[in-house]
C-alpha positions in Angstrom: 114.0 162.6 40.1 111.8 159.8 41.3 110.0 161.7 44.1 110.7 158.9 46.6 113.5 158.9 49.2 114.6 156.2 51.7 116.4 156.5 55.0 117.3 153.6 57.2 118.1 153.6 61.0 118.1 150.7 63.5 116.3 148.2 61.3 113.6 150.6 60.2 113.3 152.1 56.7 111.4 155.4 56.3 110.2 155.7 52.7 109.1 159.2 52.0 106.9 160.5 49.1 109.2 163.4 48.4 107.8 166.2 46.2 106.9 168.7 48.9 106.7 171.6 46.4 103.8 169.7 44.8 102.4 168.3 48.1 103.8 164.9 47.0 101.4 164.7 44.1 101.8 161.2 42.6 103.4 160.4 39.3 104.1 157.2 37.3 107.8 157.7 38.2 107.0 157.8 41.9 105.0 154.5 41.4 108.0 152.8 39.8 110.4 154.1 42.5 108.1 153.1 45.4 107.7 149.6 44.0 111.5 149.4 43.5 112.1 150.6 47.1 109.7 148.0 48.5 111.4 145.2 46.6 114.9 146.2 47.8 113.8 146.6 51.4 111.9 143.4 51.5 115.1 141.5 50.4 117.3 143.2 53.0 117.6 141.2 56.2 118.7 144.3 58.2 115.3 145.9 57.5 112.6 144.7 59.9 109.9 147.3 59.3 109.0 150.0 56.8 107.3 153.4 57.5 105.7 155.1 54.5 105.2 158.8 55.0 105.1 162.1 53.1 107.4 165.1 53.1 105.5 167.9 54.9 103.1 169.6 54.4 101.1 166.7 53.0 101.2 162.9 52.8 100.1 162.9 49.1 97.7 165.2 47.4 96.7 162.6 44.9 97.5 162.3 41.2 99.6 165.1 39.8 97.0 167.2 37.9 99.7 169.3 36.1 98.3 168.0 32.8 95.0 169.9 33.4 92.0 168.5 31.6 94.3 166.0 29.8 95.5 164.4 33.0 93.3 161.4 32.5 93.4 161.3 28.8 93.4 157.9 27.0 96.5 156.2 28.4 99.3 154.3 26.8 98.9 150.5 26.4 101.0 149.8 29.5 98.6 151.7 31.9 97.7 150.1 35.2 95.5 151.4 37.9 97.8 149.8 40.5 101.1 151.5 39.7 103.1 150.3 42.8 104.4 146.7 42.3 104.6 145.0 44.7 101.9 146.5 46.8 102.7 146.9 50.5 100.6 144.0 51.6 102.7 141.6 49.5 105.9 142.4 51.4 107.0 140.2 54.2 108.0 143.2 56.4 105.3 145.2 58.2 104.5 148.5 56.5 103.1 151.3 58.7 101.6 154.3 56.9 102.4 157.5 58.8 99.7 159.6 57.1 101.1 162.9 58.3 98.9 165.3 56.3 96.3 165.4 53.6 96.0 162.2 51.6 93.7 162.4 48.6 92.9 159.8 45.9 95.9 157.5 45.2 97.6 159.1 48.3 95.0 157.5 50.5 94.5 154.3 48.4 98.2 153.5 48.6 98.1 154.0 52.4 95.3 151.4 52.4 97.8 148.8 51.2 99.8 149.2 54.4 99.3 146.9 57.4 98.8 149.7 59.9 97.7 153.3 59.3 98.3 156.3 61.7 96.7 159.5 60.5 96.7 163.2 61.3 93.5 164.2 63.1 93.4 167.6 61.5 94.1 166.6 57.9 91.7 166.0 55.0 91.2 162.5 53.4 89.2 161.5 50.4 89.1 159.0 47.6 87.5 161.4 45.2 88.1 159.8 41.8 84.4 159.5 41.0 84.3 163.3 41.2 87.1 163.5 38.6 85.4 161.2 36.0 87.6 158.2 36.8 87.4 155.7 39.6 89.3 154.5 42.7 92.5 152.7 42.2 95.4 150.8 43.8 93.0 147.9 44.6 90.9 150.1 46.9 87.7 148.2 45.9 89.3 145.3 47.8 91.4 147.0 50.6 88.8 149.5 51.7 86.0 146.9 52.3 88.5 144.5 53.7 89.4 147.0 56.5 86.2 149.0 56.9 83.4 146.8 55.5 81.1 147.2 52.5 78.9 149.9 54.1 81.8 152.2 54.8 83.5 151.4 51.4 80.3 152.3 49.5 80.1 155.5 51.6 83.7 156.6 50.8 84.2 155.2 47.3 80.9 156.0 45.7 80.6 159.6 47.0 84.3 160.6 46.9 83.5 162.8 50.0 86.1 164.3 52.3 86.6 163.2 55.9 89.0 163.9 58.8 91.3 161.6 60.8 88.8 161.0 63.6 86.3 159.7 61.1 88.9 157.6 59.3 89.4 155.8 62.6 85.6 155.5 63.2 85.2 154.0 59.8 88.0 151.5 60.4 90.2 153.0 57.7 93.0 153.8 60.3 94.2 152.5 63.6 94.5 155.8 65.3 94.7 159.6 64.7 97.0 162.0 66.4 98.1 165.6 66.0 100.0 166.2 62.8 103.4 166.5 64.5 103.0 163.2 66.4 102.1 160.9 63.5 105.6 160.0 62.2 107.1 159.6 65.7 104.2 157.3 66.6 104.7 155.2 63.5 108.5 155.0 64.2 107.8 153.8 67.7 105.7 150.9 66.4 108.3 150.1 63.7 111.2 150.1 66.2 109.2 147.9 68.6 108.7 145.4 65.7 112.4 145.7 64.7 113.6 144.8 68.2 111.0 142.6 69.8 109.5 140.4 67.1 111.1 137.4 65.3 111.5 138.2 61.5 110.2 134.8 60.3 107.2 134.8 62.7 106.2 138.3 61.6 106.6 137.4 57.9 104.5 134.3 58.2 101.8 135.9 60.3 101.5 138.8 57.8 101.3 136.4 54.9 98.6 134.4 56.5 96.6 137.5 57.4 96.6 138.8 53.9 96.1 135.4 52.2 93.1 134.9 54.5 91.6 138.2 53.3 92.5 137.5 49.7 91.2 133.9 49.5 88.4 134.1 52.0 89.7 131.3 54.2 87.3 130.0 56.8 88.3 129.1 60.4 89.0 125.5 59.6 91.4 126.4 56.8 93.1 129.0 59.0 93.5 126.4 61.8 95.3 124.0 59.4 97.6 126.8 58.1 98.4 128.1 61.6 99.4 124.5 62.5 101.6 124.2 59.4 103.3 127.5 60.0 103.9 126.6 63.7 105.7 123.5 62.5 108.0 125.7 60.4 109.2 127.7 63.4 108.8 125.4 66.4 112.2 123.8 67.4 114.1 126.6 65.6 116.6 128.9 67.3 114.2 131.9 67.4 111.5 129.9 69.2 114.0 129.2 72.0 115.5 132.7 71.9 112.1 134.4 72.3 111.3 132.6 75.5 114.9 132.9 76.8 115.0 136.7 76.2 111.6 137.1 77.9 112.7 135.2 81.0 116.0 137.0 81.1 114.3 140.4 80.7 116.5 141.4 77.7 116.2 142.2 74.0 116.1 139.1 71.9 118.8 138.2 69.4 117.0 136.8 66.4 118.9 134.6 63.9 116.3 133.7 61.3 116.9 135.3 57.9 114.2 135.8 55.3 116.9 135.9 52.5 118.0 132.3 53.2 115.2 130.7 55.3 112.0 131.8 53.7 109.6 129.4 52.0 106.5 130.8 50.4 103.2 130.1 52.0 101.1 128.2 49.5 97.5 129.5 49.1 96.4 126.0 48.2 
């Protein structure tokens, strides 16, 4: 039992952390399963966007503490503090975290690897690992300051304090907060809009450039060069004509680019 389930509809994959009896407390098996699901979905041309959520009543209560005081005992040699490979930001498809309940520890740090986060206004959020004798994980020392800045990152990571959805938005850790029952439907609305109205190659290239700019600290001149290079990949291609034609005809576009056959990696050099 991996604790991760996948459902697909209309070009959108909903990936659910699925151990509701444990409030989706995270295990190493879930990490492997989530990484495997990400890889499979990223290679599937029929999938245009991914929504990551949790089986109610929580998004993810953090690491499974069933081991008691031995939970964070000296690990095996293969231990990694980033148990989901690839992380969501390395996918070519947009990942929207529908944080539909409490997200604690790795529950929240995994959500920080998504491109967009929609959170429940009445849930509790924290990255409390420093209060458990360990430290934040899942590359959160990079993702949190990337989205929220150093001041907010120090506030959240070094105190391990709890905050609600409204504060998550104020800190820059989430795009918006909604009542619990509206979070998943709002994330699906965004995902379906992407699936229908955006060109697969354009989105993949734009996402790659966004995250590479953050990862490598590109300045504006470097970004200008890369934007030009990536424009030259798509200009003159069928999707560039189809996007304009569909807009003028007031109809849904019919995209033909395929990441499985047409993708060329964006070099960080």
